[in-house]
C-alpha positions as CSV (number, residue, x, y, z in Angstrom):
1,M,192.8,86.5,-8.0
2,T,191.4,88.4,-11.0
3,Q,193.2,88.1,-14.3
4,H,192.8,91.3,-16.3
5,S,194.1,89.7,-19.5
6,R,190.8,87.9,-19.7
7,D,188.1,88.9,-22.3
8,H,185.8,90.5,-19.7
9,D,186.4,92.4,-16.5
10,L,182.9,91.6,-15.2
11,L,180.1,89.3,-16.3
12,V,176.6,89.9,-15.0
13,W,175.3,86.3,-15.1
14,G,171.5,86.1,-15.2
15,A,171.3,89.6,-16.6
16,T,167.7,89.3,-17.9
17,G,166.3,88.4,-14.5
18,V,164.8,91.1,-12.2
19,A,167.9,91.6,-10.1
20,G,170.4,91.0,-12.9
21,R,168.7,93.6,-15.1
22,L,168.9,96.2,-12.3
23,V,172.6,95.5,-11.8
24,A,173.3,95.8,-15.5
25,E,171.3,99.1,-15.6
26,Y,173.2,100.5,-12.7
27,L,176.6,99.5,-14.1
28,T,176.0,100.9,-17.5
29,D,174.6,104.1,-16.0
30,Q,177.6,104.7,-13.7
31,Y,180.5,103.4,-15.8
32,T,181.7,103.6,-19.4
33,P,183.3,101.0,-21.6
34,D,186.7,102.7,-21.0
35,E,186.2,102.1,-17.3
36,L,184.7,98.6,-17.4
37,E,184.8,95.7,-19.8
38,L,181.3,94.5,-19.1
39,A,179.5,91.4,-20.5
40,L,175.9,90.2,-20.0
41,G,175.3,86.5,-19.6
42,G,172.4,84.0,-19.5
43,R,170.6,81.3,-21.5
44,S,168.7,83.3,-24.1
45,E,170.6,85.2,-26.7
46,Q,167.5,86.9,-27.9
47,R,166.6,88.3,-24.5
48,L,170.1,89.2,-23.7
49,G,170.4,91.0,-27.1
50,S,167.2,92.9,-26.4
51,L,168.5,94.0,-22.9
52,A,171.8,95.1,-24.4
53,D,170.0,97.2,-27.1
54,E,167.9,98.8,-24.3
55,L,170.9,99.6,-22.2
56,C,172.9,101.1,-25.1
57,A,169.8,103.1,-26.2
58,D,169.6,104.6,-22.7
59,S,173.3,105.5,-22.6
60,E,175.5,107.9,-24.4
61,A,178.6,105.9,-23.6
62,W,177.7,102.3,-24.5
63,E,177.3,101.3,-28.1
64,E,177.7,97.6,-27.7
65,I,177.8,95.1,-24.8
66,P,179.2,91.6,-25.4
67,L,176.9,88.7,-24.7
68,V,177.9,85.4,-23.1
69,I,175.4,82.5,-23.7
70,G,175.3,79.5,-21.5
71,D,173.1,77.3,-19.2
72,A,173.5,77.4,-15.5
73,T,173.6,73.6,-15.4
74,D,176.2,73.1,-18.1
75,G,179.5,72.7,-16.2
76,D,181.7,72.5,-19.3
77,R,180.3,75.7,-20.7
78,L,180.5,77.5,-17.3
79,R,184.2,76.6,-17.0
80,E,184.8,78.2,-20.4
81,I,183.0,81.3,-19.3
82,A,184.9,81.5,-16.0
83,R,188.2,81.2,-17.8
84,E,187.3,84.2,-20.0
85,T,186.1,86.4,-17.1
86,A,187.9,88.2,-14.3
87,V,184.9,88.5,-12.0
88,V,181.5,86.8,-12.2
89,C,178.6,88.6,-10.6
90,T,175.6,86.2,-10.5
91,T,171.9,86.7,-9.7
92,V,170.8,83.3,-11.0
93,G,168.8,81.7,-8.2
94,P,167.6,79.9,-6.3
95,Y,171.2,79.2,-5.8
96,T,170.5,75.8,-4.1
97,A,169.2,74.7,-7.5
98,Y,171.3,76.6,-9.9
99,G,174.4,78.2,-8.2
100,T,176.8,75.3,-7.5
101,P,178.2,74.8,-11.1
102,M,179.2,78.4,-11.4
103,V,180.9,78.4,-8.1
104,E,182.8,75.3,-9.0
105,A,183.8,76.8,-12.4
106,C,185.1,80.0,-10.8
107,V,187.1,78.1,-8.3
108,E,188.7,75.9,-11.0
109,A,189.5,79.0,-13.1
110,G,190.8,81.2,-10.2
111,T,188.0,83.6,-11.0
112,D,186.6,86.0,-8.4
113,Y,182.8,85.7,-7.8
114,C,180.0,87.5,-6.0
115,D,176.3,86.9,-5.5
116,L,173.3,88.0,-3.5
117,T,172.2,84.7,-1.9
118,G,170.5,84.5,1.4
119,E,170.3,80.7,1.2
120,V,172.4,79.9,4.2
121,T,172.2,76.1,3.8
122,W,173.7,76.4,0.3
123,V,176.4,78.7,1.5
124,R,177.4,76.1,4.1
125,E,177.6,73.5,1.4
126,M,179.9,75.8,-0.7
127,I,182.1,76.4,2.3
128,D,182.5,72.7,2.9
129,R,183.0,71.8,-0.7
130,Y,185.1,74.6,-2.1
131,H,186.7,76.8,0.5
132,E,190.1,75.1,0.6
133,A,190.2,74.8,-3.2
134,A,189.3,78.5,-3.6
135,V,192.2,79.4,-1.2
136,D,194.6,77.4,-3.3
137,A,193.3,79.0,-6.5
138,G,193.3,82.5,-5.1
139,A,189.6,82.9,-6.0
140,R,187.5,85.1,-3.8
141,I,184.0,83.5,-3.7
142,V,182.0,86.3,-1.9
143,H,178.4,85.4,-1.1
144,S,175.6,87.6,0.2
145,C,176.5,90.9,-1.4
146,G,173.0,92.4,-1.3
147,F,170.6,93.4,1.4
148,D,171.5,90.0,2.7
149,S,174.1,90.6,4.1
150,V,176.0,93.8,3.4
151,P,174.3,96.2,5.9
152,A,174.7,93.6,8.8
153,D,178.1,92.3,7.9
154,L,179.9,95.3,6.5
155,G,178.2,97.5,9.2
156,T,179.6,95.2,11.9
157,A,183.1,95.4,10.5
158,L,183.0,99.2,10.3
159,V,181.7,99.5,13.9
160,Q,184.4,97.1,15.1
161,S,187.1,99.0,13.2
162,A,186.0,102.3,14.8
163,A,185.9,100.7,18.3
164,V,189.5,99.4,18.0
165,E,190.7,102.7,16.5
166,E,188.9,104.9,19.1
167,H,188.9,102.7,22.2
168,G,191.7,100.2,21.6
169,A,189.3,97.2,21.9
170,A,186.6,95.5,19.9
171,C,182.9,95.4,20.9
172,D,182.0,92.1,22.6
173,V,178.2,92.7,22.1
174,L,176.6,94.1,18.9
175,R,173.0,94.6,17.9
176,I,171.8,95.0,14.3
177,Y,168.5,96.9,14.2
178,L,166.3,96.6,11.1
179,E,164.8,99.9,11.9
180,D,162.8,100.9,8.9
181,A,162.2,99.5,5.4
182,R,159.7,99.5,2.5
183,G,160.0,97.7,-0.8
184,G,158.7,95.0,-3.1
185,V,159.5,91.3,-3.2
186,S,160.1,89.3,-6.4
187,G,159.3,85.7,-7.3
188,G,163.0,84.9,-7.3
189,T,163.5,86.0,-3.7
190,L,160.5,84.0,-2.5
191,A,161.7,81.0,-4.5
192,S,165.0,81.2,-2.6
193,G,163.2,81.2,0.7
194,V,161.2,78.2,-0.4
195,E,164.4,76.4,-1.3
196,L,165.8,77.1,2.2
197,F,162.9,75.5,4.0
198,A,162.6,72.7,1.5
199,A,166.3,71.8,2.0
200,A,165.8,71.8,5.8
201,E,162.9,69.4,5.4
202,S,164.9,66.7,3.5
203,D,168.6,67.3,4.3
204,P,170.0,66.6,7.8
205,L,173.0,69.0,7.0
206,A,170.6,71.8,6.1
207,R,168.6,71.2,9.3
208,E,171.8,71.3,11.3
209,T,172.8,74.6,9.6
210,L,169.6,76.3,10.6
211,R,169.9,75.1,14.2
212,N,173.6,75.9,14.7
213,Q,174.4,79.6,15.2
214,Y,178.0,79.0,14.0
215,A,177.1,76.8,11.0
216,L,179.1,79.0,8.6
217,A,182.3,79.0,10.7
218,P,185.2,76.8,9.5
219,P,185.1,73.1,10.4
220,G,186.2,72.6,14.0
221,E,185.0,76.2,14.9
222,R,181.2,75.6,14.8
223,D,180.3,76.3,18.4
224,G,180.6,79.3,20.7
225,V,179.0,81.4,23.4
226,D,176.4,83.1,21.3
227,T,172.9,81.8,21.8
228,G,171.8,83.5,18.7
229,T,168.6,84.4,17.0
230,Q,165.9,85.9,19.1
231,R,162.6,84.1,18.9
232,R,160.2,86.1,21.2
233,P,159.5,89.7,22.0
234,R,162.1,91.1,24.4
235,R,163.2,94.4,25.9
236,D,166.6,95.2,24.4
237,A,169.2,96.0,27.1
238,L,171.2,98.2,24.8
239,R,168.4,100.5,23.7
240,G,165.9,100.0,26.4
241,E,162.9,99.3,24.1
242,W,160.9,96.4,22.9
243,T,162.2,94.3,20.0
244,A,160.9,91.5,17.7
245,P,162.8,88.8,15.8
246,S,164.1,89.9,12.4
247,P,163.3,87.6,9.5
248,M,166.9,88.2,8.2
249,A,168.6,87.2,11.4
250,L,168.8,83.6,10.4
251,V,171.2,84.5,7.6
252,N,172.8,87.7,8.7
253,E,173.9,86.6,12.1
254,R,175.6,83.5,10.7
255,V,177.4,85.6,8.0
256,V,178.7,88.0,10.6
257,R,180.0,85.1,12.7
258,R,181.8,83.7,9.7
259,S,183.5,87.0,9.1
260,N,184.8,87.0,12.6
261,A,186.0,83.4,12.3
262,V,187.7,83.5,8.9
263,L,189.5,86.8,9.8
264,G,191.0,85.1,12.8
265,Y,188.6,86.4,15.5
266,P,189.6,90.1,15.6
267,W,186.4,90.7,17.5
268,G,187.2,87.9,20.0
269,R,185.8,84.5,20.6
270,E,183.3,85.9,23.1
271,F,181.8,88.2,20.5
272,R,178.0,88.0,20.4
273,C,175.6,89.6,17.8
274,R,171.9,89.7,17.3
275,E,169.6,91.2,14.6
276,L,166.3,92.6,15.8
277,I,163.4,94.8,14.8
278,P,162.9,97.6,17.3
279,T,159.2,98.3,18.0
280,G,159.3,101.1,20.6
281,S,158.8,101.4,24.4
282,G,155.9,100.8,26.7
283,L,152.7,98.9,26.0
284,V,152.6,100.1,22.4
285,G,156.1,98.7,21.8
286,A,155.3,95.4,23.5
287,T,152.1,95.0,21.5
288,A,153.9,95.7,18.2
289,A,156.7,93.3,19.1
290,A,154.2,90.6,19.8
291,G,152.4,91.2,16.5
292,V,155.6,91.1,14.4
293,T,156.7,87.9,16.3
294,A,153.3,86.2,15.6
295,G,153.4,87.1,11.9
296,L,156.9,85.9,11.5
297,G,156.0,82.7,13.3
298,L,153.1,82.0,11.1
299,A,155.1,82.6,8.0
300,T,157.9,80.3,9.2
301,A,155.4,77.6,10.2
302,A,153.8,77.7,6.7
303,L,157.1,77.5,4.9
304,S,158.2,74.6,7.1
305,V,155.3,72.4,6.1
306,G,155.6,70.8,2.7
307,P,152.0,70.9,1.5
308,L,151.5,74.5,2.7
309,R,154.8,75.6,1.2
310,R,153.8,74.1,-2.2
311,A,150.4,75.7,-2.0
312,L,151.9,79.1,-1.4
313,E,154.3,78.6,-4.3
314,R,151.5,77.7,-6.6
315,F,148.7,80.0,-5.6
316,V,150.2,83.0,-3.8
317,F,153.8,83.7,-4.6
318,P,154.7,85.5,-7.9
319,D,156.6,83.4,-10.4
320,P,160.4,83.7,-10.6
321,G,161.2,86.5,-13.0
322,E,158.3,88.6,-11.7
323,G,159.4,91.5,-9.4
324,P,158.5,94.8,-7.8
325,T,157.4,97.7,-10.0
326,R,159.8,100.5,-10.9
327,D,157.8,102.8,-8.6
328,Q,158.2,100.3,-5.7
329,I,162.0,100.1,-6.4
330,E,162.5,103.9,-6.6
331,N,160.2,104.8,-3.7
332,G,161.4,102.2,-1.2
333,Y,163.9,102.8,1.6
334,F,165.6,101.1,4.5
335,T,167.6,102.0,7.6
336,V,169.8,99.5,9.4
337,R,171.4,100.8,12.7
338,L,174.1,99.0,14.6
339,L,175.1,99.5,18.2
340,G,178.2,97.9,19.6
341,R,179.3,97.8,23.3
342,G,182.7,96.9,24.6
343,T,185.0,97.4,27.6
344,N,188.5,98.8,27.8
345,V,190.7,100.0,30.7
346,D,188.5,103.1,31.1
347,G,185.2,101.1,31.3
348,R,182.4,100.5,28.9
349,F,182.0,102.3,25.6
350,V,179.6,102.2,22.7
351,V,179.9,102.6,18.9
352,E,177.0,103.4,16.6
353,G,176.6,102.7,12.9
354,E,174.1,103.2,10.2
355,I,173.6,101.9,6.6
356,G,170.6,103.0,4.6
357,A,169.2,104.2,1.3
358,D,166.2,105.9,-0.3
359,L,165.7,102.8,-2.5
360,D,163.9,99.5,-2.3
361,P,166.3,97.4,-0.1
362,G,166.0,94.1,-2.0
363,Y,166.4,95.4,-5.5
364,G,167.2,99.1,-5.9
365,A,169.8,99.2,-3.1
366,T,170.9,95.6,-3.6
367,A,171.7,96.3,-7.3
368,R,174.2,99.0,-6.1
369,M,175.6,96.8,-3.3
370,L,176.2,93.9,-5.6
371,G,177.4,96.0,-8.5
372,E,179.9,97.8,-6.3
373,S,181.0,94.6,-4.6
374,A,181.8,93.3,-8.1
375,L,183.7,96.5,-8.9
376,C,185.8,96.2,-5.8
377,L,186.9,92.7,-7.0
378,V,187.5,93.9,-10.6
379,R,189.6,96.8,-9.3
380,E,191.2,94.7,-6.6
381,E,190.1,97.3,-4.1
382,V,190.1,94.8,-1.2
383,E,191.2,95.3,2.4
384,S,191.5,91.8,3.7
385,P,194.3,89.4,4.6
386,L,192.5,86.7,2.7
387,E,193.5,86.2,-1.0
388,G,191.0,83.5,-1.6
389,G,188.3,81.3,-0.2
390,V,184.5,81.2,0.3
391,L,184.1,84.6,2.0
392,T,181.7,87.3,3.2
393,P,181.5,91.0,2.2
394,A,183.4,92.0,5.3
395,S,186.1,89.3,5.1
396,G,186.4,89.2,1.3
397,I,186.2,92.9,0.5
398,G,186.0,95.1,3.6
399,V,186.2,98.8,4.0
400,P,186.6,99.7,0.2
401,L,183.1,98.6,-0.3
402,A,181.9,101.2,2.2
403,D,183.6,103.9,0.3
404,R,182.0,102.8,-3.0
405,L,178.6,102.5,-1.4
406,R,178.8,106.1,-0.2
407,T,179.7,107.2,-3.7
408,A,176.7,105.2,-5.0
409,G,174.4,107.2,-2.8
410,L,173.9,105.0,0.3
411,T,174.3,106.3,3.8
412,V,177.2,104.5,5.5
413,E,178.2,106.1,8.9
414,V,179.9,105.2,12.1
415,E,180.0,107.3,15.3
416,T,181.9,106.9,18.6
417,P,179.9,108.9,21.1
418,S,181.9,110.4,23.9
């Protein structure tokens, strides 16, 4: 539960990193000091001060932005920071290495929190360690508020809401199609991927999380009918074309299933979802699906083997802090389409959805998704029966985030074909 008597409405934690800087740029471009009491946080006062000077120089509204100095591993200092802040928006990753102390501090202080993690093994740990305490504290800990996993998770919630409103029943099958995307990748994003596979190599709980399709559901609810992530090229029954596995399915499908579970199964216990890459029909589509599958398999195999993973880190991947160019960010794009199918007394029905943007998905669009997720928490624009806990975008924020994303320039649409 946010406490607006605190010193700061919103703290961008890790503001001098690639993603943090983009979030700070977006917020100071879209909002004024009268609308948002913003602070920038991180380790280096000098770098934060330089960023604040740049942001103020680029803005007619902002003359000064408070700085909050602290180390991501200093629990005592993080607790002080959390007590002074209504909402913490953090981009400090890899979260497996640096995220836990801030989550713990926000739970203890009853401070709302959002991040952009795709580290599903770490999210499972946060659920097991802090969900009940966050419920008791009234703290919304909302993970995965970027490209992982807003389009998949919020898109699913919007499709299901339309299905219930129009047809009186939820969809029992839903496909998430990563239809089109172009953008850059930063060293921080790749470091998070490395942490995911490194954890699975050494930690039995992490390995179980990657095997179990329901790993993010509440304890006692971690099984179900969904066989989960596609691993081979397949013809998709809903669209009648070839599809390949999506590299984001490992995270996004589990996040969607958690939304359904923590909201009390509004989409039913028989609900099944899958994220795919559509590649077209006929021989061309089949060949493309095979190529995408092979490439993803090679990448997964390399990251799963310790020596190969360390070699990629050392010689191939950019360092954390290095990111896509401004041109890549501004000229990227993505389209995620969703197709849900259900059955009511009149027979089968379908509902279609789309979330997209003419921006790099992982940085340009993610900055807006994360920034507007944080604003929903600051303004208490939340449509959810849950007042606290370790949550998802759909279960922790809901429909108001869709409204804000539309205003921020993203495409967010749902249709119910007759």
